[in-house]
N, CA and C atoms as a LAMMPS dump frame, in Angstrom:
ITEM: TIMESTEP
0
ITEM: NUMBER OF ATOMS
555
ITEM: BOX BOUNDS ff ff ff
-5.0000000000000000e+02 5.0000000000000000e+02
-5.0000000000000000e+02 5.0000000000000000e+02
-5.0000000000000000e+02 5.0000000000000000e+02
ITEM: ATOMS id mol type element x y z
1 1 1 N -4.044 11.753 15.819
2 1 2 C -3.815 11.372 17.204
3 1 3 C -4.43 12.434 18.103
4 2 1 N -5.027 12.034 19.148
5 2 2 C -5.61 12.955 20.142
6 2 3 C -4.565 13.69 20.916
7 3 1 N -4.635 15.004 21.049
8 3 2 C -3.654 15.777 21.762
9 3 3 C -3.598 15.436 23.27
10 4 1 N -4.684 14.976 23.908
11 4 2 C -4.719 14.65 25.361
12 4 3 C -4.293 13.247 25.585
13 5 1 N -3.858 12.516 24.625
14 5 2 C -3.46 11.114 24.755
15 5 3 C -2.086 10.977 25.341
16 6 1 N -1.902 10.264 26.465
17 6 2 C -0.613 10 27.002
18 6 3 C -0.066 8.708 26.367
19 7 1 N 1.146 8.878 25.801
20 7 2 C 1.782 7.729 25.135
21 7 3 C 2.135 6.707 26.175
22 8 1 N 1.696 5.443 25.994
23 8 2 C 2.08 4.468 26.978
24 8 3 C 3.545 3.892 26.863
25 9 1 N 4.207 4.299 25.717
26 9 2 C 5.584 3.872 25.522
27 9 3 C 6.352 5.127 25.212
28 10 1 N 7.496 5.387 25.885
29 10 2 C 8.338 6.556 25.632
30 10 3 C 9.634 6.019 25.083
31 11 1 N 10.042 6.677 24.005
32 11 2 C 11.323 6.301 23.335
33 11 3 C 12.477 6.979 24.091
34 12 1 N 13.528 6.176 24.4
35 12 2 C 14.693 6.719 25.031
36 12 3 C 15.802 6.977 23.963
37 13 1 N 15.911 5.986 23.051
38 13 2 C 16.887 6.149 21.955
39 13 3 C 16.456 5.266 20.759
40 14 1 N 17.074 5.55 19.652
41 14 2 C 16.738 4.779 18.477
42 14 3 C 18.087 4.396 17.731
43 15 1 N 18.039 3.192 17.11
44 15 2 C 19.226 2.743 16.379
45 15 3 C 18.701 2.089 15.141
46 16 1 N 19.349 2.315 14.025
47 16 2 C 19.115 1.554 12.771
48 16 3 C 19.931 0.249 12.852
49 17 1 N 19.353 -0.853 13.02
50 17 2 C 19.995 -2.157 13.176
51 17 3 C 20.334 -2.701 11.827
52 18 1 N 19.594 -2.339 10.77
53 18 2 C 19.852 -2.827 9.428
54 18 3 C 19.227 -1.823 8.413
55 19 1 N 19.924 -1.615 7.314
56 19 2 C 19.318 -0.687 6.296
57 19 3 C 19.674 -1.284 4.921
58 20 1 N 18.648 -1.238 4.048
59 20 2 C 18.816 -1.666 2.645
60 20 3 C 18.215 -0.434 1.8
61 21 1 N 18.233 -0.574 0.511
62 21 2 C 17.625 0.5 -0.282
63 21 3 C 16.111 0.521 -0.176
64 22 1 N 15.493 -0.438 0.478
65 22 2 C 14.078 -0.547 0.534
66 22 3 C 13.487 -0.321 1.963
67 23 1 N 14.227 -0.546 2.987
68 23 2 C 13.748 -0.444 4.321
69 23 3 C 14.878 -0.317 5.343
70 24 1 N 14.473 0.089 6.57
71 24 2 C 15.34 0.123 7.7
72 24 3 C 14.655 -0.697 8.811
73 25 1 N 15.495 -1.377 9.523
74 25 2 C 14.988 -2.121 10.742
75 25 3 C 15.533 -1.296 11.929
76 26 1 N 14.554 -0.771 12.739
77 26 2 C 14.936 0.059 13.868
78 26 3 C 14.753 -0.683 15.173
79 27 1 N 15.664 -0.416 16.058
80 27 2 C 15.517 -0.919 17.492
81 27 3 C 15.506 0.324 18.393
82 28 1 N 14.381 0.528 19.006
83 28 2 C 14.247 1.648 19.934
84 28 3 C 14.259 1.193 21.399
85 29 1 N 15.084 1.791 22.169
86 29 2 C 15.024 1.537 23.626
87 29 3 C 13.841 2.384 24.113
88 30 1 N 13.037 1.72 24.965
89 30 2 C 11.74 2.293 25.417
90 30 3 C 11.55 2.194 26.884
91 31 1 N 10.638 3.029 27.451
92 31 2 C 10.178 2.871 28.805
93 31 3 C 8.646 2.731 28.684
94 32 1 N 8.151 1.722 29.382
95 32 2 C 6.672 1.534 29.408
96 32 3 C 6.062 2.317 30.487
97 33 1 N 4.689 2.287 30.56
98 33 2 C 3.984 3.037 31.63
99 33 3 C 4.386 2.716 33.044
100 34 1 N 4.75 1.394 33.212
101 34 2 C 5.041 0.961 34.618
102 34 3 C 6.491 1.273 34.94
103 35 1 N 7.233 1.938 33.983
104 35 2 C 8.623 2.296 34.25
105 35 3 C 9.676 1.228 33.8
106 36 1 N 9.163 0.058 33.352
107 36 2 C 10.122 -0.964 32.963
108 36 3 C 10.636 -0.571 31.524
109 37 1 N 11.952 -0.927 31.299
110 37 2 C 12.557 -0.617 29.969
111 37 3 C 12.564 -1.856 29.159
112 38 1 N 12.672 -1.546 27.811
113 38 2 C 12.699 -2.652 26.841
114 38 3 C 13.147 -2.172 25.509
115 39 1 N 12.965 -3.042 24.566
116 39 2 C 13.409 -2.734 23.155
117 39 3 C 12.168 -2.98 22.251
118 40 1 N 11.926 -2.08 21.394
119 40 2 C 10.838 -2.257 20.4
120 40 3 C 11.517 -2.198 19.014
121 41 1 N 11.356 -3.306 18.251
122 41 2 C 11.969 -3.443 16.947
123 41 3 C 10.883 -3.331 15.904
124 42 1 N 11.122 -2.518 14.874
125 42 2 C 10.089 -2.396 13.825
126 42 3 C 10.688 -2.042 12.501
127 43 1 N 9.942 -2.243 11.394
128 43 2 C 10.359 -1.953 10.066
129 43 3 C 10.004 -0.534 9.74
130 44 1 N 10.875 0.278 9.293
131 44 2 C 10.677 1.66 8.917
132 44 3 C 10.762 1.798 7.425
133 45 1 N 9.625 2.031 6.77
134 45 2 C 9.651 2.118 5.255
135 45 3 C 8.871 3.401 4.916
136 46 1 N 9.211 3.964 3.738
137 46 2 C 8.422 5.106 3.252
138 46 3 C 7.001 4.706 2.914
139 47 1 N 6.113 5.7 3.093
140 47 2 C 4.698 5.382 2.673
141 47 3 C 4.584 5.022 1.195
142 48 1 N 3.455 4.476 0.843
143 48 2 C 3.216 4.105 -0.545
144 48 3 C 1.826 4.636 -0.923
145 49 1 N 1.527 4.579 -2.224
146 49 2 C 0.215 4.95 -2.711
147 49 3 C -0.351 3.674 -3.33
148 50 1 N -1.693 3.531 -3.206
149 50 2 C -2.46 2.433 -3.776
150 50 3 C -3.546 2.997 -4.678
151 51 1 N -3.752 2.47 -5.86
152 51 2 C -4.659 2.961 -6.875
153 51 3 C -5.699 1.993 -7.251
154 52 1 N -6.881 2.372 -7.056
155 52 2 C -8.029 1.552 -7.556
156 52 3 C -8.456 2.138 -8.889
157 53 1 N -8.018 1.472 -9.992
158 53 2 C -8.307 1.933 -11.312
159 53 3 C -9.624 1.395 -11.77
160 54 1 N -10.697 2.194 -11.872
161 54 2 C -12.025 1.836 -12.121
162 54 3 C -12.382 2.122 -13.572
163 55 1 N -12.967 1.122 -14.232
164 55 2 C -13.423 1.289 -15.607
165 55 3 C -14.452 0.283 -15.924
166 56 1 N -15.542 0.669 -16.586
167 56 2 C -16.608 -0.213 -17.088
168 56 3 C -17.122 -1.149 -16.053
169 57 1 N -17.342 -0.572 -14.793
170 57 2 C -17.937 -1.407 -13.676
171 57 3 C -17.002 -2.436 -13.118
172 58 1 N -15.65 -2.301 -13.383
173 58 2 C -14.716 -3.185 -12.793
174 58 3 C -13.391 -2.499 -12.487
175 59 1 N -12.382 -3.283 -12.258
176 59 2 C -11.1 -2.818 -11.77
177 59 3 C -9.927 -3.332 -12.581
178 60 1 N -8.933 -2.608 -12.744
179 60 2 C -7.626 -3.081 -13.348
180 60 3 C -6.822 -3.526 -12.106
181 61 1 N -6.358 -4.78 -12.143
182 61 2 C -5.492 -5.298 -11.07
183 61 3 C -4.17 -5.713 -11.682
184 62 1 N -3.158 -5.815 -10.836
185 62 2 C -1.887 -6.349 -11.259
186 62 3 C -1.602 -7.632 -10.484
187 63 1 N -0.94 -8.525 -11.153
188 63 2 C -0.496 -9.751 -10.494
189 63 3 C 1.017 -9.926 -10.599
190 64 1 N 1.673 -10.215 -9.458
191 64 2 C 3.106 -10.436 -9.494
192 64 3 C 3.505 -11.413 -8.427
193 65 1 N 4.728 -11.901 -8.538
194 65 2 C 5.199 -12.771 -7.552
195 65 3 C 5.683 -12 -6.378
196 66 1 N 5.199 -12.384 -5.14
197 66 2 C 5.659 -11.667 -3.934
198 66 3 C 6.544 -12.657 -3.17
199 67 1 N 7.757 -12.338 -3.23
200 67 2 C 8.823 -13.26 -2.698
201 67 3 C 8.564 -13.55 -1.139
202 68 1 N 8.25 -12.563 -0.238
203 68 2 C 8.099 -12.954 1.088
204 68 3 C 7.111 -14.051 1.404
205 69 1 N 6.034 -14.138 0.606
206 69 2 C 5.028 -15.205 0.776
207 69 3 C 5.1 -16.314 -0.241
208 70 1 N 6.117 -16.239 -1.116
209 70 2 C 6.463 -17.264 -2.159
210 70 3 C 5.258 -17.6 -2.956
211 71 1 N 4.441 -16.624 -3.403
212 71 2 C 3.335 -16.867 -4.294
213 71 3 C 2.991 -15.649 -5.1
214 72 1 N 2.186 -15.865 -6.142
215 72 2 C 1.714 -14.765 -6.96
216 72 3 C 0.489 -14.1 -6.25
217 73 1 N 0.304 -12.865 -6.522
218 73 2 C -0.735 -12.157 -5.793
219 73 3 C -1.439 -11.116 -6.774
220 74 1 N -2.753 -11.188 -6.822
221 74 2 C -3.564 -10.198 -7.546
222 74 3 C -3.884 -9.144 -6.514
223 75 1 N -3.624 -7.872 -6.965
224 75 2 C -3.818 -6.724 -6.043
225 75 3 C -4.046 -5.419 -6.855
226 76 1 N -4.501 -4.415 -6.162
227 76 2 C -4.584 -3.081 -6.763
228 76 3 C -3.1 -2.597 -6.955
229 77 1 N -2.964 -1.649 -7.953
230 77 2 C -1.632 -1.108 -8.135
231 77 3 C -1.198 -0.379 -6.893
232 78 1 N 0.051 -0.592 -6.472
233 78 2 C 0.621 0.017 -5.298
234 78 3 C 2.111 0.071 -5.383
235 79 1 N 2.662 1.114 -4.719
236 79 2 C 4.072 1.192 -4.738
237 79 3 C 4.552 2.462 -4.053
238 80 1 N 5.93 2.486 -3.811
239 80 2 C 6.602 3.638 -3.251
240 80 3 C 7.758 4.008 -4.073
241 81 1 N 8.371 5.149 -3.753
242 81 2 C 9.522 5.605 -4.466
243 81 3 C 10.729 4.842 -4.125
244 82 1 N 11.717 4.693 -4.969
245 82 2 C 12.988 3.989 -4.65
246 82 3 C 13.808 4.801 -3.712
247 83 1 N 14.729 4.006 -3.071
248 83 2 C 15.723 4.633 -2.238
249 83 3 C 15.27 5.276 -0.961
250 84 1 N 14.234 4.738 -0.349
251 84 2 C 13.692 5.224 0.897
252 84 3 C 13.24 6.674 0.831
253 85 1 N 12.728 7.119 -0.368
254 85 2 C 12.266 8.472 -0.558
255 85 3 C 10.832 8.619 -0.369
256 86 1 N 10.462 9.683 0.324
257 86 2 C 9.034 10.009 0.485
258 86 3 C 8.59 10.832 -0.647
259 87 1 N 7.292 10.754 -1.01
260 87 2 C 6.825 11.518 -2.147
261 87 3 C 5.393 12.072 -1.892
262 88 1 N 5.003 12.982 -2.699
263 88 2 C 3.611 13.511 -2.594
264 88 3 C 2.699 12.377 -3.089
265 89 1 N 1.625 12.046 -2.246
266 89 2 C 0.853 10.813 -2.518
267 89 3 C 0.178 10.765 -3.882
268 90 1 N -0.461 11.816 -4.334
269 90 2 C -1.098 11.758 -5.619
270 90 3 C -0.151 11.581 -6.786
271 91 1 N 1 12.295 -6.754
272 91 2 C 1.96 12.054 -7.79
273 91 3 C 2.497 10.675 -7.806
274 92 1 N 2.725 10.147 -6.624
275 92 2 C 3.18 8.734 -6.524
276 92 3 C 2.124 7.796 -7.047
277 93 1 N 0.888 8.067 -6.748
278 93 2 C -0.195 7.188 -7.253
279 93 3 C -0.226 7.221 -8.821
280 94 1 N -0.1 8.395 -9.383
281 94 2 C -0.155 8.524 -10.826
282 94 3 C 1.066 7.794 -11.451
283 95 1 N 2.24 7.928 -10.813
284 95 2 C 3.469 7.31 -11.292
285 95 3 C 3.384 5.82 -11.286
286 96 1 N 2.854 5.242 -10.16
287 96 2 C 2.738 3.799 -10.059
288 96 3 C 1.712 3.25 -11.033
289 97 1 N 0.621 3.945 -11.207
290 97 2 C -0.422 3.485 -12.161
291 97 3 C 0.151 3.446 -13.58
292 98 1 N 0.883 4.422 -13.962
293 98 2 C 1.523 4.469 -15.301
294 98 3 C 2.58 3.396 -15.457
295 99 1 N 3.379 3.293 -14.456
296 99 2 C 4.549 2.32 -14.483
297 99 3 C 4.061 0.9 -14.6
298 100 1 N 3.054 0.544 -13.7
299 100 2 C 2.673 -0.846 -13.616
300 100 3 C 1.644 -1.274 -14.677
301 101 1 N 0.854 -0.364 -15.204
302 101 2 C -0.227 -0.725 -16.129
303 101 3 C -0.188 -0.024 -17.447
304 102 1 N 0.532 1.108 -17.535
305 102 2 C 0.5 1.956 -18.717
306 102 3 C -0.767 2.865 -18.743
307 103 1 N -1.489 2.909 -17.668
308 103 2 C -2.721 3.638 -17.612
309 103 3 C -2.427 5.044 -17.04
310 104 1 N -3.082 6.074 -17.625
311 104 2 C -3.115 7.412 -17.039
312 104 3 C -4.593 7.704 -16.73
313 105 1 N -4.785 8.574 -15.755
314 105 2 C -6.123 8.843 -15.241
315 105 3 C -6.337 10.394 -15.323
316 106 1 N -7.453 10.804 -15.879
317 106 2 C -7.842 12.238 -15.836
318 106 3 C -8.264 12.56 -14.469
319 107 1 N -9.065 11.676 -13.839
320 107 2 C -9.557 11.949 -12.467
321 107 3 C -8.873 11.031 -11.492
322 108 1 N -8.488 11.637 -10.342
323 108 2 C -7.878 10.877 -9.262
324 108 3 C -8.469 11.44 -7.966
325 109 1 N -9.22 10.544 -7.234
326 109 2 C -9.939 10.916 -6.015
327 109 3 C -9.258 10.213 -4.834
328 110 1 N -8.9 10.984 -3.822
329 110 2 C -8.311 10.427 -2.601
330 110 3 C -9.447 9.929 -1.66
331 111 1 N -9.317 8.674 -1.315
332 111 2 C -10.3 8.033 -0.457
333 111 3 C -9.939 8.169 1.058
334 112 1 N -8.628 8.086 1.296
335 112 2 C -8.192 8.1 2.725
336 112 3 C -6.8 7.533 2.86
337 113 1 N -6.357 7.51 4.129
338 113 2 C -5.042 7.03 4.5
339 113 3 C -5.206 5.901 5.447
340 114 1 N -4.384 4.865 5.262
341 114 2 C -4.397 3.665 6.141
342 114 3 C -3.004 3.309 6.515
343 115 1 N -2.818 2.518 7.587
344 115 2 C -1.575 1.883 8.038
345 115 3 C -1.641 0.461 7.676
346 116 1 N -0.557 -0.112 7.234
347 116 2 C -0.634 -1.511 6.793
348 116 3 C -0.252 -2.564 7.837
349 117 1 N 0.577 -2.24 8.803
350 117 2 C 0.972 -3.269 9.815
351 117 3 C 1.373 -2.481 11.061
352 118 1 N 0.48 -1.951 11.794
353 118 2 C 0.71 -1.014 12.875
354 118 3 C 1.531 -1.619 14.002
355 119 1 N 1.614 -2.903 14.211
356 119 2 C 2.389 -3.561 15.22
357 119 3 C 3.796 -3.811 14.853
358 120 1 N 4.119 -3.666 13.567
359 120 2 C 5.559 -3.958 13.15
360 120 3 C 6.137 -3.019 12.121
361 121 1 N 5.433 -1.997 11.681
362 121 2 C 5.921 -1.148 10.675
363 121 3 C 5.399 0.289 10.825
364 122 1 N 6.198 1.235 10.408
365 122 2 C 5.767 2.658 10.449
366 122 3 C 5.111 2.996 9.132
367 123 1 N 5.057 2.163 8.194
368 123 2 C 4.553 2.396 6.829
369 123 3 C 3.062 2.593 6.816
370 124 1 N 2.631 3.619 6.052
371 124 2 C 1.266 3.812 5.807
372 124 3 C 0.996 3.998 4.296
373 125 1 N -0.212 4.17 3.909
374 125 2 C -0.474 4.362 2.449
375 125 3 C -1.743 5.187 2.211
376 126 1 N -1.76 5.905 1.101
377 126 2 C -2.862 6.635 0.676
378 126 3 C -3.593 5.963 -0.422
379 127 1 N -4.899 5.938 -0.381
380 127 2 C -5.759 5.189 -1.344
381 127 3 C -6.426 6.195 -2.342
382 128 1 N -6.321 5.913 -3.572
383 128 2 C -6.866 6.773 -4.629
384 128 3 C -7.738 5.874 -5.539
385 129 1 N -8.795 6.556 -6.119
386 129 2 C -9.6 5.965 -7.145
387 129 3 C -9.311 6.668 -8.415
388 130 1 N -8.837 5.983 -9.422
389 130 2 C -8.504 6.566 -10.68
390 130 3 C -9.581 6.283 -11.696
391 131 1 N -10.026 7.244 -12.486
392 131 2 C -11.098 7.103 -13.419
393 131 3 C -10.8 7.957 -14.65
394 132 1 N -11.635 7.805 -15.618
395 132 2 C -11.453 8.44 -16.895
396 132 3 C -10.005 8.096 -17.463
397 133 1 N -9.926 6.821 -17.74
398 133 2 C -8.587 6.22 -18.009
399 133 3 C -8.217 6.25 -19.498
400 134 1 N -6.867 6.407 -19.711
401 134 2 C -6.263 6.215 -21.054
402 134 3 C -5.263 5.16 -20.912
403 135 1 N -5.171 4.311 -21.989
404 135 2 C -4.225 3.188 -21.911
405 135 3 C -3.001 3.358 -22.842
406 136 1 N -1.877 2.94 -22.293
407 136 2 C -0.602 2.978 -22.996
408 136 3 C 0.224 1.815 -22.615
409 137 1 N 1.556 1.93 -22.753
410 137 2 C 2.52 0.924 -22.395
411 137 3 C 2.954 1.019 -21.007
412 138 1 N 2.994 -0.139 -20.315
413 138 2 C 3.56 -0.212 -18.943
414 138 3 C 5.067 -0.2 -19.009
415 139 1 N 5.693 0.2 -17.893
416 139 2 C 7.189 0.248 -17.794
417 139 3 C 7.577 -0.201 -16.429
418 140 1 N 7.32 -1.512 -16.136
419 140 2 C 7.555 -1.962 -14.723
420 140 3 C 9.111 -1.912 -14.355
421 141 1 N 9.265 -1.875 -13.084
422 141 2 C 10.605 -1.937 -12.461
423 141 3 C 11.221 -3.304 -12.687
424 142 1 N 12.521 -3.446 -12.462
425 142 2 C 13.267 -4.7 -12.618
426 142 3 C 12.595 -5.811 -11.85
427 143 1 N 12.209 -5.507 -10.569
428 143 2 C 11.613 -6.562 -9.638
429 143 3 C 10.213 -6.956 -10.182
430 144 1 N 9.672 -6.147 -11.107
431 144 2 C 8.239 -6.401 -11.576
432 144 3 C 8.227 -6.995 -12.959
433 145 1 N 9.296 -7.639 -13.396
434 145 2 C 9.444 -8.226 -14.718
435 145 3 C 8.247 -9.146 -15.017
436 146 1 N 7.735 -9.837 -14.058
437 146 2 C 6.684 -10.822 -14.318
438 146 3 C 5.346 -10.24 -14.045
439 147 1 N 5.2 -8.949 -13.856
440 147 2 C 3.957 -8.287 -13.545
441 147 3 C 2.962 -8.384 -14.736
442 148 1 N 1.759 -8.749 -14.38
443 148 2 C 0.61 -8.873 -15.337
444 148 3 C -0.445 -7.904 -14.925
445 149 1 N -1.083 -7.275 -15.876
446 149 2 C -2.188 -6.436 -15.581
447 149 3 C -3.511 -6.948 -16.329
448 150 1 N -4.545 -6.933 -15.579
449 150 2 C -5.838 -7.452 -16.178
450 150 3 C -7.015 -6.736 -15.529
451 151 1 N -8.081 -6.599 -16.346
452 151 2 C -9.294 -5.967 -15.89
453 151 3 C -10.217 -7.111 -15.37
454 152 1 N -10.893 -6.847 -14.239
455 152 2 C -11.846 -7.788 -13.687
456 152 3 C -13.153 -7.077 -13.42
457 153 1 N -14.285 -7.706 -13.685
458 153 2 C -15.543 -7.123 -13.317
459 153 3 C -15.604 -7.091 -11.793
460 154 1 N -16.456 -6.165 -11.244
461 154 2 C -16.618 -6.148 -9.86
462 154 3 C -17.114 -7.455 -9.228
463 155 1 N -17.985 -8.14 -9.915
464 155 2 C -18.44 -9.42 -9.488
465 155 3 C -17.292 -10.449 -9.386
466 156 1 N -16.494 -10.493 -10.439
467 156 2 C -15.323 -11.427 -10.416
468 156 3 C -14.316 -11.044 -9.3
469 157 1 N -14.081 -9.757 -9.149
470 157 2 C -13.172 -9.322 -8.088
471 157 3 C -13.688 -9.718 -6.72
472 158 1 N -14.946 -9.491 -6.463
473 158 2 C -15.502 -9.947 -5.213
474 158 3 C -15.481 -11.456 -4.988
475 159 1 N -15.655 -12.186 -6.114
476 159 2 C -15.565 -13.646 -6.106
477 159 3 C -14.125 -14.09 -5.727
478 160 1 N -13.169 -13.35 -6.237
479 160 2 C -11.729 -13.672 -5.89
480 160 3 C -11.433 -13.428 -4.416
481 161 1 N -12.091 -12.411 -3.879
482 161 2 C -11.9 -12.232 -2.406
483 161 3 C -12.562 -13.43 -1.657
484 162 1 N -13.748 -13.76 -2.012
485 162 2 C -14.508 -14.905 -1.371
486 162 3 C -13.697 -16.217 -1.437
487 163 1 N -13.17 -16.513 -2.592
488 163 2 C -12.483 -17.818 -2.799
489 163 3 C -11.044 -17.75 -2.372
490 164 1 N -10.521 -16.636 -1.773
491 164 2 C -9.163 -16.602 -1.332
492 164 3 C -8.094 -16.365 -2.372
493 165 1 N -8.537 -15.961 -3.575
494 165 2 C -7.538 -15.597 -4.645
495 165 3 C -6.909 -14.231 -4.368
496 166 1 N -7.564 -13.377 -3.706
497 166 2 C -6.994 -12.042 -3.312
498 166 3 C -6.794 -12.076 -1.795
499 167 1 N -5.528 -11.976 -1.388
500 167 2 C -5.193 -12.041 0.058
501 167 3 C -4.386 -10.816 0.468
502 168 1 N -4.062 -9.942 -0.449
503 168 2 C -3.285 -8.806 -0.147
504 168 3 C -4.075 -7.824 0.832
505 169 1 N -3.574 -7.669 2.056
506 169 2 C -4.281 -6.852 3.051
507 169 3 C -4.489 -5.409 2.63
508 170 1 N -3.579 -4.767 1.935
509 170 2 C -3.733 -3.412 1.462
510 170 3 C -4.862 -3.301 0.483
511 171 1 N -4.938 -4.267 -0.433
512 171 2 C -6.021 -4.31 -1.427
513 171 3 C -7.35 -4.466 -0.77
514 172 1 N -7.481 -5.358 0.166
515 172 2 C -8.772 -5.601 0.891
516 172 3 C -9.17 -4.344 1.735
517 173 1 N -8.214 -3.747 2.391
518 173 2 C -8.557 -2.548 3.212
519 173 3 C -8.964 -1.421 2.329
520 174 1 N -8.258 -1.22 1.173
521 174 2 C -8.638 -0.14 0.221
522 174 3 C -10.015 -0.384 -0.368
523 175 1 N -10.287 -1.671 -0.631
524 175 2 C -11.645 -1.965 -1.179
525 175 3 C -12.755 -1.576 -0.204
526 176 1 N -12.433 -1.756 1.098
527 176 2 C -13.447 -1.334 2.143
528 176 3 C -13.641 0.165 2.039
529 177 1 N -12.59 0.944 1.983
530 177 2 C -12.717 2.372 1.805
531 177 3 C -13.536 2.706 0.515
532 178 1 N -13.285 1.996 -0.572
533 178 2 C -14.025 2.201 -1.859
534 178 3 C -15.467 2.059 -1.584
535 179 1 N -15.859 0.891 -0.953
536 179 2 C -17.23 0.605 -0.692
537 179 3 C -17.914 1.648 0.173
538 180 1 N -17.18 2.159 1.112
539 180 2 C -17.765 3.187 1.971
540 180 3 C -17.923 4.536 1.332
541 181 1 N -17.144 4.82 0.262
542 181 2 C -17.17 6.116 -0.437
543 181 3 C -17.908 6.068 -1.766
544 182 1 N -18.444 4.864 -2.161
545 182 2 C -19.042 4.703 -3.465
546 182 3 C -20.463 4.265 -3.344
547 183 1 N -21.447 4.852 -4.058
548 183 2 C -22.822 4.403 -4.02
549 183 3 C -22.916 2.93 -4.468
550 184 1 N -23.8 2.132 -3.995
551 184 2 C -23.971 0.767 -4.467
552 184 3 C -24.138 0.669 -5.922
553 185 1 N -23.582 -0.447 -6.501
554 185 2 C -23.673 -0.67 -7.964
555 185 3 C -25.058 -0.956 -8.413
């Protein structure tokens, strides 16, 4: 954030309207630039890590049922710590990769940090590329019982984006970072 930037919205107070083990819903009383007051409601969640596991010119993806959109979703490995806990991004990335796929990576490169829904959530995420992979057994969480892991060639992955099979915004944004940081294939 620029230090000379004047915030157009000033917080007067904050209140947790709802809390679960996964998120908080905050209601902040605010004052806008014109002096009018209002309420800004947003989801407050810990940051997560997203991992692009690269091997043999392709990617390891996971597919699982995503309840809020009532459909299955192919995406890069991603997750946060339980209990609204924040964690060190690379450690979290390694933990999620192992948990969801059984894969460990000798090399882990940080590509950048992104926000997932700036108009409605405080949550952000760090994007990593995992390489030099070793395969083992996955140990998914209870909510991930139906999780499947599969390798896709880069061409197949891009075809899935084109045909609408991949719709996860975090996966698509992370792939943009990957393309910007990786020489053409």
